[in-house]
N, C-alpha and C positions, 0 to 999 in steps of 0.2 A: 646426113643421116636419113634413114628410112623410118617410116612409121607404119604400124599395123593396127588396123581397127577391125575387130570381128563384129559383124553385124548379125544380130540374132533374129531369127524368124519366130519370135515369141508369140506372134499372133496366132500361130497354129494351135497353141495351147489355151486359147481364151476360154474354152468350155471346160478345161480340166483344172481342178484345184491343185495347189502346190504341196499337198500332203500325200506322201506315199513313197516308197522306194524299192530298191534293189539291194540285196545283200544284207537287209535288215538294219538293226541298230549298230552295225559293225563299222560304220564309217567307211564303207566300201565305195570310195569316190569313183564315179564314172565320169571321166573327162570326155568332152565331145570328141576329141581326137582318138581317145582310147576305145570308144565303143566299136568301131569298125575293125579293131585289132584285138577284141576280147579282153580289153583292159591292159594289154601289153604296151604301155606307152610311157612308163616312168623314166626311162633313159632319154627318149626322143622328144617328149613334150616340153615345149618352152612357152606355152600359153598361160592362160589364167589358172588352169588346174595345177600347173607346176608349183605354184605358191603353197599348195597343200601336199602334193605328191612328192616333189623333189625340187625345192627352191633353187638348187644349183643349176637347174636347167635354164633359168632365165639368162645365164651367161652365154648361151649359144649365139645370141644375136645382140648387136649393139643398137639396133633400130628402136626407135620409139614406136610402140605398137599397142593396140588395144583389142579387147575381145568382147563380143556380145554373142551368146549362143544359147542353145537349149538341148536338153536331153529329155525325151519322153519315155516313160516306163509304164507298161501295162502288166500288172501282176495278177494272175488268175489263180486263185486257190480253190481247193476242193477238199471236203471232209466227208468221209463215209463212216457213220457211227456203227457200232456193233448191232447185230440183229437185223430186223426188217425195216429199219427207219429209212427215210429218204436221204439221198446224197445231197449235201449242202454245198452250193456254189457261191463263191465270193462275188459281190455285186458292186464293188467300188469302182470309181472311174480311174482313168489313167492319171499319171503324175507327170508334172513338168518341172524339170530342174533348170533354172536360169543360170547362165554363166556370163558374167560381165567382168572385164579386166583390162589392164594396160600395163606396159612396161617400157623402159627406155634407159639409156646410159646417162648417168650423172657422175662425172669425174671418173674414178677408177672402178666404179661398180655399176651394175645394172639393177635398177629398182623397179618394183612392180606392186600393183594393188589389184584385188579381185573381190567380187561378190558372187558367191556360188552356194549351192546346196551341197554340203558334204554327204548328207544322208537324209533320206525320207522314206517313209513306210506308211502304207494305208491299205487296210483290208476292211471291208464292210460286208457283213453277212445279214441276211434277212432277220428282222426283229419282230416279235409279236406285238400287236397293238393292244392298248388298254381295253379290258372288257371281253377279250376273246375267250371263248370257253376253254376251261383248263385242259380238257381232253384233246382239243385241237392244238393247243400250245405244246403239250407233251409229245404229240405225234409229229408235228411239223417243225419243231425247233429243238431238236435233241442237243444242239450245240450251245444252248443259251447259258449254261453254267460255266462252260469253258471260255466263253467270250463272244460277244456280238460284233465288236469292231475294235480296231486299234489304229491310231494315227500318230506318226512321229515325224518331226522335221528338225533338221539342224542346218540353219542358214548362217553362213560364215562370211565375215569380212576379213580379208587377209592382206597383210603388208609384208613385203620381204625384199631381200637384196641378195645378189650373187656377185662374187669376186673371182676373177681369174687369177689365181695364185701363181700359176705358171702357164706356159703355152698349152699344157695338156691337162691341167687340173683346175677345176672350179669348185668352190664351196659356197653354200648359201644357207640362209635361214629366214624364217618368217614368223610373225606373230599373228594370232588370230583372235577374233572376238565373235562368238557365236550366239545366236538366238535359238534356244532349244525348246521344243514343245512336245508334249506327250498327252494323248487323250485316249481313254478307253471306256468301253461300255460292256457291262455284263449283268447277269441276273444272279441274285442271291436267293437262298431259300430260308425263310423265316418260319420254321415249324419245329415240332417236337416229335422225335422218333418214338414210336409206341402209341402216340395219340394220332399222329398224321402219317400218311405214307410219304417216305422220303422222295422228293421230286414232284410232289403234288403241286402243279403249276398255280393253283389258286393261292398258294402261300409264297409266291415269288415277289421279289422286290427288284426293280430295275435301278441300277446305279451307274451313273456316268460321272467320271472324274477327269478333270483336265488341269494340267499345270504348265507353267512357262517360266523360264529363266532367261531374261533378256540379255545378259552379258556374262558369257562363259569364256574365260581366257584359255588360250592354248598356243601351240606353236609347232614348228617342225625344223629340222636341220637336215642337210643333204650334201652329197658330194657327187661330182661328175668327172670321170677320167676319160679323156678323148685324145690318145696319142696321135701325133701328126702323121707318122709313118706306118702306123699299124691300123688295119680296118676294123678295130674292135673298140667299143665304148662300154664303160661300166658305170653304174650308178648305185647309190644306196641312200636311204633316208630313214628317219624315225620321226613320227608325229605323236603328239601328246595333247591331252586336254584335261582341264580341271573338271570335277564332277558338276553336273547341273543340279542346282537346288530349285526344284520345281514347286511352285505354289499356284493354286487356282481354285476354281469353283467345283462344287459337288452338287449333283442333282439326284435325288432319290424319289421314286414313285411306286405306288402300289400296283399290283397286277390289275386290280379293278378299283376305280376311284371310290373312296369312302368305305371300302370293304376290308376288314381286318385280314392280315396284319397291316397296321397303319404306320405311316412315316411321320415322325416329328423332326423337322429340320429347320429351325428358325434362322440360322446363319451358317450354313455348312461350308467348310473349307477343306482342302486336301493339300498335303505336302509329300514330296518324295525326293530321293536323291538318285539321279541316274548317272552312273559311271560311264565314262568313255574309255575304250580300249587304247592301249599303246599299240601303234601300228608300225611295224618294221617292214621296209620294202627294199628289195635288191633287184638289179636287172643287168642285162648284158645285151649288146647290139652288135651284130656283124654287118658290115657295109660292103655290099658287092657293087659291081659297076652300074647295074641298073636294077638292083634289088637290095633288100635288107631284111634281116631276121632279128627280132627282139624277143628275149626271154625275160620273164619276170616272176618273182615270188613275193608273197606277202604273208605276214603272220600277225594275227590280232590277239593281244594278250589283255585279259580283263583283270584289273587290279582289285576290284571290289565285289560286293554281293549284288544279286539281282534286286531291283527296286521293290520296296513295299510302301504303299500309300499310308500315311498317317492322316486319319480323318477326324475332324472335329465338328460338333454341332449336328450329328445325325443319330437319332434313336428310333428303334422299332418297337411298336406297342402291339402285343398280342391281344386277342379278343378276351382273354382271361384277365387282362390288366398287367400282365408281366411285361417289363420294359428292359430292353438291352441297348446299350450304347454301341454303335459301330465305330470302333476306334482305329482299326487297321484293315488293310486289304492288300494281299499280295498282288503285284502287277502281273499281267500276262507275259511280260518281257522276261525271257530267260536266255542268257547267252554264256557260252564257254569259249575257251581258247580254240582257235582253228586257223587254218591257213589256206593259201591258194597258189596255184602254179599256172603260168600263162605263156603263150607264144603268139607272136604276131608277125605278119609278112607284108612287105611293101614291094610291089613290082611296077616299074616305070613302063607304061604302055605307049606313051607319046612323049618323046624326049623333051624335057623341060616344061611339060604341060600337064600330063595326066598320069596318075598312079592308081592302081587297084590295090586294095588291102584285104586282109583276112586274118582270122585268128581263132585260137581255141584256148579255153581255160577250164581248169577244174577247181572247184571251191568246196572245202569241207563243210560239214553241217555245223552251224553256229549254235543250234539249240540241242541240248542233250535229249535223247528220245523220251526219257521219263518226265521231262518238263514240257513236252510238246503241246501246243494249243493251236487251234485252227487259225486264229487271227494273228498270232505273233511267231509261230514256228518258222524257223529258217533251216531248210533241209540241205542246202548246198546243191551241187550238181555240176553238169557239164555245159559250157557255153560255146556256141559256134557263131562266128561273126564274119560279115563282109562289109566292104566300104569302098569309097572312091574319094580322090582328092585331085582338084584341078587348080592350077596357078597360071595367071596371066595378068600382065600389067600391074603387078603388085597386089592382085586380088587372089586370095586362096579360099576355095569353097571345099569344105569337108563334110562328107555324109557317111554315116555308119549305121548298120543295123545288126542286132544280135538277138539270139534266142537262147534262153536258159532251159536246158532239159534237166528237171529236178529229180534228185533221188528221192522217191517216195518212201514213206515209213509206215509200218504197221505197229501201232502202240498197243501192247498187251499188258504192260505194267506201267503204272504212272505214280508219281508222287503228288499229283494234284487232286484236289477234292473240292466239291462245292462249298462255298462260304455260307456259314450259318451264324448270324449274330447271337443267337441264343445258345450256340455250342451244344445243341441237343439233337444231333443227328447229322450224318454226312454221307457222301457217296463219291466214288472216283469220277473224274471228268477227263475228257480228252482221249479216251480209249477209242480205237478205230483206225481207219486208214487215212493218212494225211498226204496230200499231193498238191503241187502247184507248178505253174510254168510262168515264164517272164519274157516279154518282148521289149526291146529297147531300140529307140531311134534317136540319132543325134545329128545335128546340123549346125554348122558355123560358117560365117563368111568373114574372111580377114582381108583388110585393105591396108597396104603399106603406103604411107605418104612419102613423097620425095624429100 
């Protein structure tokens, strides 16, 4: 038997935290092999990512093999508010997705295990400091009520198996346990319309809420059809996850310390339910003599509502003595059903040694325009990708790079408004021009043991 071990160059990402993604909270898994093919790898991938993408792919090889790899994502967002305000650029760092896994034949089945990030997302915009003059805050931070930052991570441990039911059909399944985290920061306005000017930054409250669910179960099933005498392969899979029950800390601070409105928060806590979509994937691959083409399609179906934080232990006290308990806060996260179409190409340039890869993908917008926010908005767009793969003496090195050209959005009508715990004045948020771009790099090294 042969064994494969994928050696990750995780040290490249030492300076980059693990919070952030591509494709939003949609569980748009980016396998290291798929990056250089614009994600068109559901049929051909038999590595660690197959346990989530299509576990039937494990049956491609009997060898005992393992993977350690990484995907680096740099997501640059931009928000241009209405009027003469400044353009706001996202300042968050790049994100690193680790991928570690292994597989091998046990009796009539091929079994595998993997640890990987299914999804991460991080955007961080400039935030006003305590005590900054109100007029400067209003001029420099027009995005503050729509959201200052948002970070999400879904790190998954997957176990699965694939069985060759016939010479041309394999079926597989996997079980997953995920650690899900969501953290967001925004400003509230604690004033009274008629007495105060709505949006007067002197009456701002900064609220940070973070939650985690350490064990979220899920799974996927898939099938792979690879006829012996026909150069066509087909694949299909469905992935599901239970909702994440997030709980964690809440931090609330005044715009200026000890200046009303004041925060009373003796033991603040936050809770929210974050639903995961059902993800259906289909794919087809044509095998030429020294080239192959793979097509793929994905559909994300959201079964529940967008999350709302339930907040306990936070009250806002006005300078008149009026007090309001902050009991709920709508999350910036807003997602709707959407899909993607992909095509990937492999060309053998040195027989038995080196391949060049490329790909294109279109992804629909996950966030409805009327729910768009700078930190959490997912606009979809077009992805172009290139990559290379070399194999020698049982060692396979895969490199892929991709760039997402995002469909920008002008939001003129919104269903979002600034949050006011006193419920005495509000205004729309998120209006303006939203845009972002995303660069992705992936690298793995696979070693097969004799």
